[in-house]
C-alpha positions in Angstrom: 0.0 0.0 0.0 1.3 3.4 -1.0 -0.1 6.4 0.9 0.3 10.2 0.5 -1.2 13.3 -1.1 -2.1 12.2 -4.6 -1.8 14.6 -7.5 -4.6 13.5 -9.7 -3.4 14.3 -13.3 -7.0 13.8 -14.6 -8.6 16.5 -12.5 -5.6 18.5 -11.2 -6.7 17.9 -7.6 -4.4 17.0 -4.7 -5.9 14.9 -1.9 -5.0 12.2 0.6 -5.2 8.7 -0.9 -3.9 5.2 -0.7 -3.0 3.0 -3.7 -3.0 -0.7 -3.8 -1.2 -2.7 -6.4 -1.4 -6.3 -7.8 0.6 -8.1 -10.5 2.5 -5.0 -11.5 -0.7 -3.0 -12.0 -2.6 -0.5 -9.9 -5.5 -2.3 -8.3 -7.4 0.5 -6.6 -7.1 4.2 -5.7 -9.0 5.3 -2.6 -9.4 8.8 -1.1 -8.8 8.7 2.7 -9.1 11.1 5.6 -5.5 11.2 6.8 -2.8 13.8 7.0 0.3 13.3 4.8 3.4 15.3 4.0 4.6 13.4 1.0 3.1 13.7 -2.5 2.3 10.8 -4.8 2.9 11.3 -8.6 2.8 9.1 -11.6 6.3 8.0 -12.7 7.9 10.6 -15.0 8.2 10.0 -18.8 10.8 11.6 -21.0 8.9 11.6 -24.2 11.8 12.2 -26.5 15.4 11.2 -25.7 18.3 9.6 -27.4 19.9 7.3 -24.7 23.1 7.1 -26.6 23.7 10.9 -26.1 24.1 10.2 -22.4 27.2 8.3 -23.3 25.9 5.5 -21.2 24.6 2.1 -22.1 20.8 1.7 -21.6 21.3 -0.2 -18.3 23.7 2.5 -17.0 21.3 5.2 -18.2 18.5 3.5 -16.2 20.8 3.4 -13.2 21.3 7.2 -13.5 17.7 8.3 -14.1 15.4 6.0 -12.2 16.4 7.4 -8.8 15.3 10.8 -10.1 11.8 9.5 -10.8 12.1 8.6 -14.5 10.2 5.4 -14.9 9.7 5.4 -18.7 11.4 6.9 -21.8 10.4 7.1 -25.4 13.8 6.7 -27.1 14.7 7.0 -30.7 17.8 4.8 -31.2 18.8 6.4 -34.4 22.3 7.2 -33.1 23.3 3.5 -32.7 21.1 2.6 -35.8 23.2 4.9 -37.9 26.3 3.2 -36.7 25.2 -0.5 -36.7 21.6 -0.7 -38.1 19.2 -3.2 -36.6 22.1 -4.9 -34.8 22.5 -1.7 -32.8 18.8 -1.4 -32.0 18.7 -5.0 -30.8 21.7 -4.2 -28.5 19.7 -1.4 -27.0 16.7 -3.7 -26.4 18.8 -6.5 -24.8 20.7 -4.2 -22.5 17.6 -2.2 -21.5 15.7 -5.5 -20.7 18.1 -6.1 -17.8 16.8 -3.2 -15.8 13.4 -2.0 -14.5 13.2 1.3 -16.6 10.5 1.1 -19.3 12.3 1.8 -22.5 9.8 2.4 -25.4 11.4 2.7 -28.8 10.5 4.6 -32.0 11.4 3.2 -35.4 14.2 5.3 -36.6 13.0 7.0 -39.8 16.3 8.6 -41.0 19.1 6.1 -41.3 21.0 7.7 -42.8 19.5 11.1 -41.8 20.2 12.4 -45.4 21.8 11.1 -48.6 24.5 13.7 -48.1 26.6 11.8 -45.6 27.9 8.3 -45.0 26.4 6.2 -42.3 27.2 2.7 -41.1 23.8 1.3 -42.1 20.6 1.9 -44.0 17.1 1.2 -42.6 14.7 1.3 -45.5 10.9 1.5 -45.5 10.5 -2.3 -45.4 12.7 -2.6 -42.3 10.8 0.4 -40.7 7.5 -1.5 -41.3 8.9 -4.6 -39.5 10.1 -2.4 -36.5 6.7 -0.7 -36.2 5.0 -4.1 -36.0 6.8 -4.6 -32.6 4.7 -3.9 -29.5 7.5 -1.9 -27.7 8.0 0.3 -30.8 5.4 3.1 -30.1 6.0 5.5 -33.0 7.8 6.4 -36.1 11.0 8.3 -35.0 11.5 11.9 -35.7 11.2 12.7 -39.4 14.3 14.8 -39.8 14.2 14.6 -43.6 11.6 17.3 -43.9 12.8 18.2 -47.4 11.9 14.6 -48.3 8.4 15.0 -47.0 8.0 18.3 -48.8 9.3 16.8 -52.1 7.0 13.7 -51.8 10.0 11.3 -51.6 8.6 7.8 -52.1 10.8 6.2 -49.5 9.9 8.8 -46.9 6.2 8.6 -47.6 6.3 4.8 -47.4 7.7 5.0 -43.9 5.0 7.5 -42.9 2.3 5.2 -44.5 3.6 2.3 -42.4 3.2 4.3 -39.2 -0.4 5.1 -40.2 -1.1 1.4 -41.0 0.1 0.4 -37.6 -1.9 3.3 -36.0 1.2 4.7 -34.4 2.1 8.4 -34.1 4.8 10.1 -36.2 7.4 12.3 -34.5 8.6 15.4 -36.3 11.7 17.5 -36.6 11.1 20.7 -38.3 13.4 23.6 -37.2 12.2 27.0 -38.5 9.7 25.4 -40.8 6.8 27.8 -41.4 3.9 28.7 -43.7 2.8 26.4 -46.5 5.8 24.2 -46.0 4.9 23.5 -42.4 1.3 22.9 -43.5 2.4 20.2 -45.9 4.7 18.6 -43.3 1.8 18.4 -40.8 -0.7 17.2 -43.4 1.6 14.2 -44.0 0.6 13.0 -40.6 3.5 14.3 -38.5 2.2 15.1 -35.0 5.1 16.4 -32.8 8.1 18.7 -32.9 10.9 19.3 -30.5 13.0 21.8 -32.5 11.2 25.1 -31.6 13.6 27.9 -30.6 11.2 30.9 -30.7 7.8 31.6 -29.1 6.4 32.4 -32.5 7.4 29.0 -33.8 5.6 27.3 -30.9 2.5 29.3 -31.4 2.3 28.7 -35.2 2.8 24.9 -34.9 0.3 24.5 -32.0 -2.3 26.5 -34.0 -1.9 24.0 -36.8 -2.5 21.1 -34.4 1.0 20.0 -33.7 2.1 18.9 -30.3 5.2 20.8 -29.2 7.9 19.3 -27.0 9.8 21.9 -24.9 13.4 20.8 -24.9 15.9 21.2 -22.2 19.0 19.3 -23.2 22.7 19.7 -22.5 23.3 21.7 -25.7 19.9 23.0 -26.8 18.2 24.6 -23.8 14.9 26.1 -25.0 12.7 25.8 -21.9 13.2 29.2 -20.4 12.5 31.0 -23.7 9.4 28.9 -24.5 7.7 28.4 -21.1 4.2 30.0 -21.3 3.7 29.2 -24.9 1.5 26.2 -24.1 3.8 23.3 -25.0 2.6 19.7 -24.6 5.6 17.9 -23.3 8.9 18.6 -21.6 11.7 16.5 -23.0 15.5 16.2 -22.8 16.4 15.0 -26.3 20.1 14.8 -25.5 21.6 14.8 -22.0 25.2 14.5 -21.1 26.3 12.6 -18.0 27.4 15.6 -16.0 23.8 16.9 -16.3 22.3 13.5 -15.4 24.3 13.7 -12.1 22.1 16.7 -11.2 18.9 15.0 -12.3 16.7 14.1 -15.2 13.0 14.9 -15.7 12.8 16.0 -12.0 15.4 18.6 -12.7 13.7 19.8 -15.9 10.4 20.2 -13.9 12.1 22.2 -11.2 13.5 24.5 -13.9 10.1 24.8 -15.6 8.4 25.7 -12.4 11.1 28.2 -11.6 10.5 29.8 -15.0 6.8 30.3 -14.1 5.1 27.1 -15.4 2.2 25.9 -13.2 3.2 22.9 -11.1 0.3 20.7 -12.0 0.6 21.5 -15.7 4.3 20.8 -15.6 3.7 17.3 -14.1 1.1 16.6 -16.8 3.6 17.3 -19.5 5.8 14.4 -18.3 3.0 12.0 -17.3 -0.5 11.9 -18.7 0.3 13.9 -21.9 3.0 11.6 -23.3 1.2 8.5 -22.0 -1.9 9.5 -24.0 -0.1 10.5 -27.1 2.0 7.3 -27.3 -0.8 5.0 -26.0 1.3 3.9 -23.0 -0.1 2.2 -20.0 2.0 4.5 -17.8 1.8 8.1 -16.8 -1.3 8.2 -14.6 -2.4 6.6 -11.4 -5.7 4.7 -12.1 -6.9 1.1 -11.8 -5.4 -1.1 -14.5 -2.5 1.1 -15.2 1.1 0.1 -14.7 2.1 0.7 -11.0 4.8 3.2 -11.9 4.6 5.6 -8.9 6.7 8.2 -7.2 6.8 9.6 -3.7 8.2 13.1 -3.5 8.5 15.7 -0.7 6.5 18.4 -2.4 5.6 19.9 -5.9 8.2 22.6 -5.7 11.4 20.9 -4.6 10.4 17.6 -6.2 12.9 15.6 -4.2 12.2 12.0 -5.1 12.0 9.7 -2.0 10.7 6.5 -3.5 10.3 5.1 -7.0 8.1 2.1 -7.9 8.1 0.5 -11.3 5.5 -2.2 -11.9 4.7 -2.1 -8.2 8.3 -2.9 -7.2 10.4 -0.4 -5.1 13.4 0.1 -7.4 15.0 3.3 -5.9 14.9 5.1 -2.6 16.5 8.4 -1.6 18.5 8.8 -4.9 19.9 5.2 -4.7 19.0 2.3 -7.1 17.9 -0.9 -5.6 18.7 -3.0 -8.7 22.0 -4.3 -10.1 23.5 -3.3 -13.5 25.6 -5.5 -15.8 25.9 -3.8 -19.2 26.4 -5.8 -22.3 29.5 -5.2 -24.3 29.7 -4.6 -28.1 32.4 -5.1 -30.7 34.3 -2.4 -32.7 32.6 -0.3 -35.3 35.6 1.5 -36.8 37.1 0.8 -40.3 39.6 3.4 -41.4 43.2 4.1 -41.9 45.4 6.3 -39.6 45.5 9.9 -40.7 48.3 12.4 -41.3 48.4 16.2 -41.3 48.0 16.2 -45.1 44.5 14.7 -44.8 43.3 18.0 -43.1 44.8 20.5 -45.5 42.8 22.7 -48.0 45.0 23.6 -50.9 45.1 26.9 -52.9 47.3 28.5 -55.5 46.5 32.0 -54.3 48.1 34.1 -51.6 44.8 34.4 -49.7 41.2 33.0 -50.0 37.8 34.1 -48.9 36.1 31.1 -47.2 32.8 30.2 -45.8 32.9 29.7 -42.0 30.5 27.8 -39.7 29.3 30.1 -37.0 28.7 28.4 -33.6 25.8 29.7 -31.6 26.1 28.9 -27.9 23.3 26.8 -26.5 21.7 26.1 -29.9 21.8 23.4 -32.5 21.4 25.8 -35.3 24.5 27.5 -36.7 25.2 30.6 -38.7 27.3 31.3 -41.7 30.0 34.0 -42.0 33.1 34.5 -44.2 36.7 35.2 -43.6 39.8 36.1 -45.6 42.5 33.6 -44.8 46.2 33.5 -45.7 47.8 30.7 -47.7 51.2 29.2 -46.7 53.0 26.6 -48.8 49.9 26.0 -50.8 47.6 25.4 -47.8 44.9 27.7 -46.5 45.7 28.6 -42.9 43.4 29.1 -39.9 43.3 32.5 -38.1 43.7 31.9 -34.4 43.5 35.6 -33.5 40.0 35.8 -35.1 39.1 32.3 -33.8 38.8 30.8 -37.3 39.8 27.2 -36.7 39.8 24.1 -38.9 37.1 21.5 -38.8 37.0 18.2 -40.5 34.8 15.1 -40.7 36.5 11.8 -41.0 34.4 8.9 -42.4 34.8 5.8 -40.3 32.8 3.0 -42.2 35.4 1.9 -44.7 35.5 4.6 -47.4 38.4 6.7 -45.8 36.9 10.0 -46.8 37.9 13.3 -45.1 36.2 16.7 -45.7 37.6 20.0 -44.4 36.2 23.4 -43.6 36.5 26.3 -41.1 34.6 27.2 -38.0 34.3 30.1 -35.6 33.2 29.9 -31.9 35.4 27.2 -30.2 38.1 29.6 -29.1 40.9 27.0 -29.0 44.3 28.6 -28.7 46.3 25.4 -29.2 45.8 21.7 -30.1 42.7 19.9 -31.3 39.6 18.0 -30.0 37.8 15.1 -31.7 34.7 13.0 -31.1 33.0 9.9 -32.6 29.7 11.2 -31.2 28.7 13.2 -34.3 25.0 13.4 -35.1 23.6 11.6 -36.9 25.9 9.3 -38.9 28.6 9.5 -36.2 31.6 9.8 -38.3 34.6 11.5 -36.5 34.4 15.3 -36.2 37.6 17.1 -35.2 38.3 20.9 -34.6 41.8 22.1 -34.3 44.3 25.0 -34.5 46.7 22.9 -36.7 46.5 19.8 -38.9 49.2 17.9 -37.0 47.2 17.9 -33.8 44.0 17.1 -35.7 45.6 13.9 -37.1 46.9 13.0 -33.6 43.5 13.4 -32.0 41.7 11.3 -34.7 44.3 8.5 -34.5 44.1 8.4 -30.7 40.3 8.2 -30.9 40.4 5.3 -33.3 42.9 3.5 -31.0 40.4 4.0 -28.1 37.6 2.4 -30.2 35.7 5.7 -30.1 34.9 8.5 -27.7 36.3 12.0 -27.0 39.8 13.2 -27.3 41.7 16.4 -26.6 45.4 16.9 -27.4 47.9 19.8 -27.2 51.5 20.2 -26.2 52.0 16.4 -26.9 49.5 15.5 -24.1 46.3 13.5 -24.5 43.1 13.4 -22.5 40.4 10.9 -23.5 37.0 9.5 -22.6 36.6 6.0 -24.1 33.2 5.1 -25.6 33.7 1.6 -27.0 30.0 0.7 -27.4 29.4 1.8 -31.0 31.8 4.7 -30.4 28.9 6.3 -28.6 28.5 4.7 -25.1 30.4 3.5 -22.1 29.6 0.6 -19.8 30.9 2.6 -16.8 28.6 4.3 -14.3 27.3 7.8 -14.8 29.5 9.0 -12.0 32.7 7.6 -13.5 31.9 8.8 -17.0 31.0 12.3 -15.6 34.2 12.6 -13.8 36.3 11.6 -16.8 34.2 14.0 -19.0 34.7 16.8 -16.5 38.5 16.3 -16.5 38.4 16.3 -20.3 36.3 19.5 -20.5 38.5 21.3 -18.0 41.5 20.4 -20.2 39.6 21.9 -23.3 39.0 25.1 -21.3 42.7 25.3 -20.6 43.2 25.1 -24.3 41.1 28.3 -24.6 37.6 27.0 -25.4 34.7 29.1 -23.8 31.8 26.8 -24.7 29.8 25.3 -21.9 29.6 21.9 -23.6 32.3 21.8 -26.3 32.0 18.2 -27.2 28.2 18.3 -27.3 28.4 21.4 -29.5 31.0 19.7 -31.7 28.8 16.6 -32.1 26.1 18.7 -33.8 28.3 20.3 -36.4 27.7 17.4 -38.7 23.9 17.4 -38.2 22.9 18.5 -41.7 19.1 18.7 -41.0 19.6 21.6 -38.7 20.3 25.0 -40.4 22.4 26.7 -41.4 26.0 25.7 -42.3 27.2 22.2 -41.3 29.7 19.7 -42.6 29.6 16.0 -43.5 32.2 13.5 -44.7 31.1 14.6 -48.2 31.6 18.3 -47.8 30.3 21.6 -46.5 26.5 21.7 -46.4 23.9 24.5 -46.5 21.0 23.2 -44.4 18.5 25.8 -45.7 19.1 25.2 -49.4 19.8 21.5 -48.6 22.8 21.3 -50.9 26.6 21.3 -50.8 28.5 24.6 -51.0 32.2 25.3 -51.6 34.5 26.1 -48.7 36.2 28.7 -50.9 33.9 31.4 -52.2 
């Protein structure tokens, strides 16, 4: 029997109640005449998350978030799917099955995300249809290829048709899409979006019937700007381990309430709203529903005291009561070692005007600027005084391609940093002040079987992510400590970004405007075409 002041997410009322459970389900909910201090809530649901972005295996992710009240997640495994296809998705399912957290998957719709990059696998419409037939696959994953929707691409429309056939919702991804283009995107059947960055964008999409996810991730933090616009869900999308140490959905709720969101409405956005949308048997406390229940101190502090999943006490006072044994996975890297020559851009002129990727702190979108750079011994040089650094994407699936460009906003004064976490195809992305250190960073990363690397002055700092080059089997605490040491080193190298590796990981995400880079070249995300580095 669980007793406390129940927040009824149907009616918005709070009253003393006792809850009985049987065979993992809620048996009965009774109002009682007793005085309680604690509050009873449905278990929290993160309605849009990529577990891989936590750098933790699914079981380690569960170990990190369950004590904070997260009992269910709707996860799009397109990160590991882009690296290893259905083999990667099956790994996520197997590892998640070893822990109590309810992990619902969406069928990854964009593997690869675009035809303008090289991924490790292809998931076509036929495979998407097979995935959607599975009970624990609750939706078609975010349709990032919005140009494909607008152009009536046959493969894209076939995936959307499969979701409709299986009566499962279709998640969207439509940054800055507006007007007639947005109308056509929604008319295709796409029901959600988590990419809003302005209040006007939220209002337009909601007026057209779209459900908006207010995102508060490690890199993209849009909650403060968008609270009060009437969003439907609060989601994390991508969370780094150092943020998961602080909390998960509980932390986002505290932020939302601090920014002025009504407490009851905030709780609904992570319980009944996603449960209803994805047709889950979680997210509300009622007879016949899964007994996923939280006991917290109050609705403002939201300190989670007890967590029940399927009626079993699985966490108490921020400590898990279940054991974790992550499954390991083999290597996913097939490339030759690199030299400085691989990262040069040649020219016969004395100087060149080049396109430059402009980093925007706290956003996934980037800008575009230009710079006039000098040429030395036939190679275009970065301009460290103006913070114009070199960036490259190294293909890692057997084709040995390297594309090069320039970027502003990292602030490195020496050395290079590299990552194999590079949305969405997860080739290697490296930024550096010189080509020698860029080559060293990439080679060390390959030796580590994936992860994050920083190098300068002949020194290396690394975080190994051997599971698909994306995840670790270590605990969130251990990964967070290693990441913190690594990021402190990057700050010593001159970088001013709050999350340099998270920011770097999105520089190859072509479906987010404006200027990005893939292993095939520099890419204009608004025109959806390649552009030359040199103007």
